[in-house]
A tleap script that builds the chain and sets N, CA, C and O, in Angstrom:
source leaprc.protein.ff14SB
mol = sequence {
  NMET SER PRO GLU ARG LYS LEU LEU ALA CYS
  GLU LEU VAL ALA ARG GLU ALA GLN TYR LEU
  ASP GLU ARG GLN TRP ASP ARG TRP LEU ALA
  LEU TYR ILE ASP ASP ALA ILE PHE TRP ALA
  PRO MET TRP ARG ASP GLU THR THR LEU THR
  ASN ASP PRO MET THR GLU LEU SER PHE MET
  TYR LEU ASN GLY ARG ALA TYR LEU GLU GLU
  ARG VAL TYR ARG ILE THR SER GLY ARG SER
  ILE ALA SER LEU PRO LEU CPRO
}
set mol.1.N position { 38.319 -4.489 -12.421 }
set mol.1.CA position { 37.438 -3.331 -12.516 }
set mol.1.C position { 38.134 -2.161 -11.826 }
set mol.1.O position { 38.681 -2.295 -10.732 }
set mol.2.N position { 38.096 -1.031 -12.489 }
set mol.2.CA position { 38.735 0.159 -11.921 }
set mol.2.C position { 37.940 0.644 -10.708 }
set mol.2.O position { 36.743 0.378 -10.603 }
set mol.3.N position { 38.601 1.352 -9.797 }
set mol.3.CA position { 37.894 1.892 -8.629 }
set mol.3.C position { 36.737 2.814 -9.024 }
set mol.3.O position { 35.705 2.831 -8.354 }
set mol.4.N position { 36.903 3.573 -10.099 }
set mol.4.CA position { 35.841 4.479 -10.545 }
set mol.4.C position { 34.612 3.695 -11.008 }
set mol.4.O position { 33.480 4.031 -10.661 }
set mol.5.N position { 34.853 2.646 -11.795 }
set mol.5.CA position { 33.731 1.824 -12.284 }
set mol.5.C position { 33.050 1.096 -11.132 }
set mol.5.O position { 31.827 0.961 -11.112 }
set mol.6.N position { 33.845 0.627 -10.175 }
set mol.6.CA position { 33.272 -0.048 -9.017 }
set mol.6.C position { 32.382 0.907 -8.223 }
set mol.6.O position { 31.299 0.527 -7.777 }
set mol.7.N position { 32.840 2.141 -8.049 }
set mol.7.CA position { 32.045 3.143 -7.345 }
set mol.7.C position { 30.733 3.420 -8.089 }
set mol.7.O position { 29.671 3.506 -7.473 }
set mol.8.N position { 30.815 3.558 -9.409 }
set mol.8.CA position { 29.595 3.780 -10.208 }
set mol.8.C position { 28.627 2.611 -10.081 }
set mol.8.O position { 27.418 2.813 -9.965 }
set mol.9.N position { 29.153 1.393 -10.103 }
set mol.9.CA position { 28.292 0.211 -9.969 }
set mol.9.C position { 27.615 0.183 -8.597 }
set mol.9.O position { 26.427 -0.122 -8.493 }
set mol.10.N position { 28.366 0.499 -7.559 }
set mol.10.CA position { 27.795 0.526 -6.208 }
set mol.10.C position { 26.714 1.590 -6.092 }
set mol.10.O position { 25.677 1.361 -5.468 }
set mol.11.N position { 26.954 2.753 -6.691 }
set mol.11.CA position { 25.956 3.824 -6.664 }
set mol.11.C position { 24.694 3.417 -7.425 }
set mol.11.O position { 23.583 3.738 -7.003 }
set mol.12.N position { 24.861 2.720 -8.533 }
set mol.12.CA position { 23.703 2.261 -9.299 }
set mol.12.C position { 22.866 1.269 -8.504 }
set mol.12.O position { 21.639 1.373 -8.472 }
set mol.13.N position { 23.520 0.311 -7.863 }
set mol.13.CA position { 22.798 -0.681 -7.059 }
set mol.13.C position { 22.089 0.001 -5.891 }
set mol.13.O position { 20.953 -0.349 -5.570 }
set mol.14.N position { 22.743 0.966 -5.258 }
set mol.14.CA position { 22.118 1.693 -4.149 }
set mol.14.C position { 20.910 2.483 -4.636 }
set mol.14.O position { 19.881 2.515 -3.961 }
set mol.15.N position { 21.022 3.123 -5.803 }
set mol.15.CA position { 19.900 3.881 -6.365 }
set mol.15.C position { 18.740 2.946 -6.695 }
set mol.15.O position { 17.583 3.262 -6.419 }
set mol.16.N position { 19.056 1.794 -7.285 }
set mol.16.CA position { 18.006 0.827 -7.607 }
set mol.16.C position { 17.286 0.368 -6.340 }
set mol.16.O position { 16.057 0.299 -6.310 }
set mol.17.N position { 18.043 0.060 -5.307 }
set mol.17.CA position { 17.438 -0.372 -4.045 }
set mol.17.C position { 16.553 0.715 -3.456 }
set mol.17.O position { 15.471 0.427 -2.943 }
set mol.18.N position { 17.004 1.958 -3.527 }
set mol.18.CA position { 16.204 3.068 -3.010 }
set mol.18.C position { 14.886 3.186 -3.768 }
set mol.18.O position { 13.828 3.318 -3.153 }
set mol.19.N position { 14.944 3.139 -5.088 }
set mol.19.CA position { 13.720 3.235 -5.894 }
set mol.19.C position { 12.755 2.104 -5.558 }
set mol.19.O position { 11.549 2.329 -5.454 }
set mol.20.N position { 13.272 0.893 -5.387 }
set mol.20.CA position { 12.404 -0.231 -5.042 }
set mol.20.C position { 11.812 -0.057 -3.646 }
set mol.20.O position { 10.617 -0.276 -3.447 }
set mol.21.N position { 12.638 0.332 -2.686 }
set mol.21.CA position { 12.154 0.535 -1.313 }
set mol.21.C position { 11.068 1.597 -1.253 }
set mol.21.O position { 10.103 1.469 -0.499 }
set mol.22.N position { 11.230 2.649 -2.055 }
set mol.22.CA position { 10.270 3.749 -2.043 }
set mol.22.C position { 9.141 3.556 -3.055 }
set mol.22.O position { 8.286 4.427 -3.217 }
set mol.23.N position { 9.146 2.416 -3.730 }
set mol.23.CA position { 8.127 2.075 -4.737 }
set mol.23.C position { 8.030 3.132 -5.833 }
set mol.23.O position { 6.943 3.469 -6.300 }
set mol.24.N position { 9.177 3.640 -6.225 }
set mol.24.CA position { 9.259 4.594 -7.330 }
set mol.24.C position { 9.460 3.782 -8.613 }
set mol.24.O position { 10.554 3.746 -9.175 }
set mol.25.N position { 8.388 3.137 -9.059 }
set mol.25.CA position { 8.459 2.158 -10.145 }
set mol.25.C position { 8.957 2.764 -11.458 }
set mol.25.O position { 9.763 2.141 -12.148 }
set mol.26.N position { 8.503 3.950 -11.813 }
set mol.26.CA position { 8.935 4.554 -13.078 }
set mol.26.C position { 10.434 4.856 -13.066 }
set mol.26.O position { 11.118 4.638 -14.066 }
set mol.27.N position { 10.937 5.347 -11.961 }
set mol.27.CA position { 12.376 5.617 -11.864 }
set mol.27.C position { 13.168 4.318 -11.923 }
set mol.27.O position { 14.225 4.260 -12.551 }
set mol.28.N position { 12.657 3.269 -11.268 }
set mol.28.CA position { 13.332 1.973 -11.296 }
set mol.28.C position { 13.373 1.432 -12.724 }
set mol.28.O position { 14.418 0.978 -13.189 }
set mol.29.N position { 12.244 1.479 -13.412 }
set mol.29.CA position { 12.203 0.992 -14.794 }
set mol.29.C position { 13.144 1.786 -15.705 }
set mol.29.O position { 13.715 1.229 -16.643 }
set mol.30.N position { 13.303 3.072 -15.436 }
set mol.30.CA position { 14.163 3.912 -16.267 }
set mol.30.C position { 15.631 3.491 -16.204 }
set mol.30.O position { 16.425 3.893 -17.055 }
set mol.31.N position { 15.995 2.697 -15.216 }
set mol.31.CA position { 17.365 2.208 -15.119 }
set mol.31.C position { 17.665 1.111 -16.140 }
set mol.31.O position { 18.829 0.776 -16.360 }
set mol.32.N position { 16.633 0.554 -16.763 }
set mol.32.CA position { 16.789 -0.594 -17.654 }
set mol.32.C position { 16.556 -0.213 -19.110 }
set mol.32.O position { 15.654 0.564 -19.423 }
set mol.33.N position { 17.386 -0.775 -20.003 }
set mol.33.CA position { 17.193 -0.583 -21.439 }
set mol.33.C position { 16.224 -1.653 -21.949 }
set mol.33.O position { 15.919 -2.607 -21.234 }
set mol.34.N position { 15.744 -1.493 -23.179 }
set mol.34.CA position { 14.719 -2.387 -23.727 }
set mol.34.C position { 15.124 -3.856 -23.736 }
set mol.34.O position { 14.284 -4.726 -23.505 }
set mol.35.N position { 16.395 -4.149 -23.999 }
set mol.35.CA position { 16.808 -5.555 -24.084 }
set mol.35.C position { 17.494 -6.047 -22.807 }
set mol.35.O position { 18.291 -6.984 -22.847 }
set mol.36.N position { 17.183 -5.418 -21.689 }
set mol.36.CA position { 17.763 -5.827 -20.406 }
set mol.36.C position { 17.311 -7.229 -20.037 }
set mol.36.O position { 16.206 -7.650 -20.377 }
set mol.37.N position { 18.176 -7.939 -19.342 }
set mol.37.CA position { 17.828 -9.249 -18.794 }
set mol.37.C position { 17.886 -9.137 -17.278 }
set mol.37.O position { 18.900 -8.728 -16.713 }
set mol.38.N position { 16.794 -9.502 -16.629 }
set mol.38.CA position { 16.699 -9.477 -15.175 }
set mol.38.C position { 16.694 -10.927 -14.723 }
set mol.38.O position { 15.726 -11.649 -14.963 }
set mol.39.N position { 17.765 -11.361 -14.072 }
set mol.39.CA position { 17.918 -12.771 -13.733 }
set mol.39.C position { 18.347 -12.935 -12.295 }
set mol.39.O position { 19.315 -12.313 -11.855 }
set mol.40.N position { 17.639 -13.763 -11.563 }
set mol.40.CA position { 18.004 -14.127 -10.198 }
set mol.40.C position { 18.168 -15.645 -10.171 }
set mol.40.O position { 17.177 -16.370 -10.101 }
set mol.41.N position { 19.420 -16.137 -10.228 }
set mol.41.CA position { 19.644 -17.583 -10.268 }
set mol.41.C position { 19.300 -18.241 -8.937 }
set mol.41.O position { 19.290 -17.591 -7.892 }
set mol.42.N position { 19.019 -19.539 -8.991 }
set mol.42.CA position { 18.784 -20.320 -7.771 }
set mol.42.C position { 20.106 -20.931 -7.322 }
set mol.42.O position { 21.102 -20.899 -8.045 }
set mol.43.N position { 20.094 -21.477 -6.136 }
set mol.43.CA position { 21.261 -22.177 -5.613 }
set mol.43.C position { 21.187 -23.641 -6.024 }
set mol.43.O position { 20.183 -24.309 -5.775 }
set mol.44.N position { 22.242 -24.136 -6.651 }
set mol.44.CA position { 22.331 -25.553 -7.014 }
set mol.44.C position { 22.615 -26.379 -5.759 }
set mol.44.O position { 22.074 -27.469 -5.576 }
set mol.45.N position { 23.470 -25.836 -4.908 }
set mol.45.CA position { 23.775 -26.431 -3.611 }
set mol.45.C position { 24.158 -25.280 -2.677 }
set mol.45.O position { 23.911 -24.119 -3.004 }
set mol.46.N position { 24.740 -25.573 -1.555 }
set mol.46.CA position { 25.014 -24.522 -0.567 }
set mol.46.C position { 26.027 -23.479 -1.016 }
set mol.46.O position { 26.083 -22.389 -0.446 }
set mol.47.N position { 26.820 -23.794 -2.021 }
set mol.47.CA position { 27.871 -22.864 -2.422 }
set mol.47.C position { 27.860 -22.503 -3.907 }
set mol.47.O position { 28.666 -21.679 -4.338 }
set mol.48.N position { 26.973 -23.094 -4.692 }
set mol.48.CA position { 27.013 -22.910 -6.135 }
set mol.48.C position { 25.673 -22.421 -6.679 }
set mol.48.O position { 24.626 -23.016 -6.423 }
set mol.49.N position { 25.728 -21.323 -7.434 }
set mol.49.CA position { 24.531 -20.819 -8.110 }
set mol.49.C position { 24.344 -21.523 -9.449 }
set mol.49.O position { 25.318 -21.979 -10.050 }
set mol.50.N position { 23.097 -21.616 -9.924 }
set mol.50.CA position { 22.875 -22.093 -11.280 }
set mol.50.C position { 23.478 -21.075 -12.240 }
set mol.50.O position { 23.625 -19.900 -11.904 }
set mol.51.N position { 23.827 -21.544 -13.450 }
set mol.51.CA position { 24.486 -20.613 -14.361 }
set mol.51.C position { 23.865 -20.553 -15.748 }
set mol.51.O position { 24.399 -19.879 -16.629 }
set mol.52.N position { 22.742 -21.245 -15.962 }
set mol.52.CA position { 22.095 -21.199 -17.276 }
set mol.52.C position { 20.584 -21.128 -17.087 }
set mol.52.O position { 19.956 -22.140 -16.776 }
set mol.53.N position { 19.995 -19.956 -17.268 }
set mol.53.CA position { 18.552 -19.825 -17.044 }
set mol.53.C position { 17.700 -20.604 -18.061 }
set mol.53.O position { 16.502 -20.792 -17.850 }
set mol.54.N position { 18.311 -21.049 -19.146 }
set mol.54.CA position { 17.562 -21.801 -20.154 }
set mol.54.C position { 17.454 -23.288 -19.810 }
set mol.54.O position { 16.546 -23.966 -20.292 }
set mol.55.N position { 18.371 -23.804 -18.980 }
set mol.55.CA position { 18.353 -25.235 -18.675 }
set mol.55.C position { 18.264 -25.538 -17.183 }
set mol.55.O position { 18.110 -26.697 -16.800 }
set mol.56.N position { 18.359 -24.509 -16.332 }
set mol.56.CA position { 18.305 -24.715 -14.896 }
set mol.56.C position { 17.270 -23.766 -14.282 }
set mol.56.O position { 16.881 -22.770 -14.891 }
set mol.57.N position { 16.843 -24.093 -13.085 }
set mol.57.CA position { 15.852 -23.260 -12.408 }
set mol.57.C position { 16.433 -21.917 -12.001 }
set mol.57.O position { 17.621 -21.796 -11.704 }
set mol.58.N position { 15.575 -20.920 -11.995 }
set mol.58.CA position { 15.924 -19.578 -11.550 }
set mol.58.C position { 14.815 -19.071 -10.644 }
set mol.58.O position { 13.662 -19.482 -10.773 }
set mol.59.N position { 15.163 -18.179 -9.730 }
set mol.59.CA position { 14.118 -17.521 -8.954 }
set mol.59.C position { 13.292 -16.628 -9.871 }
set mol.59.O position { 12.070 -16.549 -9.747 }
set mol.60.N position { 13.983 -15.950 -10.803 }
set mol.60.CA position { 13.297 -15.097 -11.766 }
set mol.60.C position { 14.189 -14.925 -12.984 }
set mol.60.O position { 15.403 -14.761 -12.862 }
set mol.61.N position { 13.573 -14.964 -14.158 }
set mol.61.CA position { 14.292 -14.686 -15.398 }
set mol.61.C position { 13.333 -13.945 -16.314 }
set mol.61.O position { 12.342 -14.509 -16.779 }
set mol.62.N position { 13.633 -12.680 -16.570 }
set mol.62.CA position { 12.808 -11.847 -17.441 }
set mol.62.C position { 13.691 -11.306 -18.553 }
set mol.62.O position { 14.655 -10.587 -18.291 }
set mol.63.N position { 13.367 -11.648 -19.787 }
set mol.63.CA position { 14.175 -11.266 -20.933 }
set mol.63.C position { 13.534 -10.073 -21.634 }
set mol.63.O position { 12.688 -10.235 -22.513 }
set mol.64.N position { 13.946 -8.880 -21.235 }
set mol.64.CA position { 13.437 -7.654 -21.834 }
set mol.64.C position { 12.723 -6.769 -20.826 }
set mol.64.O position { 12.070 -7.251 -19.900 }
set mol.65.N position { 12.862 -5.477 -21.026 }
set mol.65.CA position { 12.248 -4.509 -20.122 }
set mol.65.C position { 10.722 -4.625 -20.113 }
set mol.65.O position { 10.092 -4.330 -19.097 }
set mol.66.N position { 10.130 -5.043 -21.209 }
set mol.66.CA position { 8.675 -5.177 -21.266 }
set mol.66.C position { 8.164 -6.112 -20.165 }
set mol.66.O position { 7.082 -5.892 -19.620 }
set mol.67.N position { 8.932 -7.146 -19.839 }
set mol.67.CA position { 8.517 -8.056 -18.773 }
set mol.67.C position { 8.632 -7.397 -17.404 }
set mol.67.O position { 7.833 -7.675 -16.509 }
set mol.68.N position { 9.619 -6.528 -17.239 }
set mol.68.CA position { 9.711 -5.759 -15.993 }
set mol.68.C position { 8.523 -4.816 -15.867 }
set mol.68.O position { 7.950 -4.670 -14.787 }
set mol.69.N position { 8.151 -4.173 -16.981 }
set mol.69.CA position { 6.990 -3.280 -16.966 }
set mol.69.C position { 5.724 -4.050 -16.614 }
set mol.69.O position { 4.860 -3.535 -15.904 }
set mol.70.N position { 5.609 -5.276 -17.106 }
set mol.70.CA position { 4.432 -6.082 -16.798 }
set mol.70.C position { 4.396 -6.449 -15.317 }
set mol.70.O position { 3.328 -6.454 -14.705 }
set mol.71.N position { 5.556 -6.757 -14.738 }
set mol.71.CA position { 5.612 -7.057 -13.306 }
set mol.71.C position { 5.180 -5.836 -12.487 }
set mol.71.O position { 4.418 -5.967 -11.529 }
set mol.72.N position { 5.661 -4.666 -12.862 }
set mol.72.CA position { 5.273 -3.439 -12.150 }
set mol.72.C position { 3.772 -3.226 -12.279 }
set mol.72.O position { 3.117 -2.862 -11.303 }
set mol.73.N position { 3.223 -3.444 -13.457 }
set mol.73.CA position { 1.780 -3.291 -13.650 }
set mol.73.C position { 1.008 -4.237 -12.728 }
set mol.73.O position { 0.040 -3.830 -12.084 }
set mol.74.N position { 1.437 -5.489 -12.667 }
set mol.74.CA position { 0.726 -6.448 -11.808 }
set mol.74.C position { 0.833 -6.077 -10.339 }
set mol.74.O position { -0.127 -6.239 -9.586 }
set mol.75.N position { 1.995 -5.580 -9.924 }
set mol.75.CA position { 2.163 -5.165 -8.530 }
set mol.75.C position { 1.276 -3.963 -8.225 }
set mol.75.O position { 0.581 -3.953 -7.209 }
set mol.76.N position { 1.290 -2.954 -9.089 }
set mol.76.CA position { 0.546 -1.721 -8.812 }
set mol.76.C position { -0.949 -1.881 -9.030 }
set mol.76.O position { -1.737 -1.123 -8.464 }
set mol.77.N position { -1.356 -2.853 -9.838 }
set mol.77.CA position { -2.786 -3.059 -10.093 }
set mol.77.C position { -3.428 -3.980 -9.064 }
set mol.77.O position { -4.653 -4.071 -8.988 }
set mol.78.N position { -2.606 -4.663 -8.272 }
set mol.78.CA position { -3.138 -5.610 -7.305 }
set mol.78.C position { -3.449 -6.963 -7.909 }
set mol.78.O position { -4.074 -7.793 -7.249 }
set mol.79.N position { -3.034 -7.215 -9.145 }
set mol.79.CA position { -3.327 -8.481 -9.826 }
set mol.79.C position { -2.288 -9.571 -9.564 }
set mol.79.O position { -2.419 -10.686 -10.069 }
set mol.80.N position { -1.280 -9.261 -8.795 }
set mol.80.CA position { -0.271 -10.267 -8.468 }
set mol.80.C position { -0.510 -10.735 -7.045 }
set mol.80.O position { -0.100 -10.085 -6.083 }
set mol.81.N position { -1.173 -11.863 -6.925 }
set mol.81.CA position { -1.469 -12.418 -5.592 }
set mol.81.C position { -0.177 -12.629 -4.811 }
set mol.81.O position { -0.139 -12.414 -3.599 }
set mol.82.N position { 0.884 -13.051 -5.506 }
set mol.82.CA position { 2.157 -13.309 -4.843 }
set mol.82.C position { 2.790 -12.034 -4.289 }
set mol.82.O position { 3.678 -12.106 -3.440 }
set mol.83.N position { 2.353 -10.893 -4.752 }
set mol.83.CA position { 2.935 -9.618 -4.307 }
set mol.83.C position { 2.072 -8.896 -3.291 }
set mol.83.O position { 2.336 -7.738 -2.969 }
set mol.84.N position { 1.068 -9.546 -2.792 }
set mol.84.CA position { 0.187 -8.935 -1.798 }
set mol.84.C position { 0.251 -9.685 -0.478 }
set mol.84.O position { 0.010 -10.892 -0.466 }
set mol.85.N position { 0.554 -9.053 0.594 }
set mol.85.CA position { 1.063 -7.683 0.648 }
set mol.85.C position { 2.510 -7.642 0.163 }
set mol.85.O position { 3.201 -8.660 0.155 }
set mol.86.N position { 2.958 -6.455 -0.239 }
set mol.86.CA position { 4.337 -6.318 -0.673 }
set mol.86.C position { 5.261 -6.596 0.504 }
set mol.86.O position { 4.985 -6.183 1.630 }
set mol.87.N position { 6.360 -7.301 0.237 }
set mol.87.CA position { 7.299 -7.589 1.335 }
set mol.87.C position { 7.948 -6.314 1.844 }
set mol.87.O position { 8.764 -6.361 2.764 }
savepdb mol mol.pdb
quit
């Protein structure tokens, strides 16, 4: 990866973290395209992450921006018991 692309990636991750920290949900969602995949793999063991969300456990796997929008709706509406209180 070129230094320029690495810098852009770091800036994107920092911007995403800022939007989440400040609960700027619309700005956070705007970072994602319609067919985005949001995946947080689980640890298979102390050093290895799972690598297939279709056959192994994941902390979260959302296929499409619509699922991200639904998560934001549940958080902002208070309908997500797991998100109350927000961490």
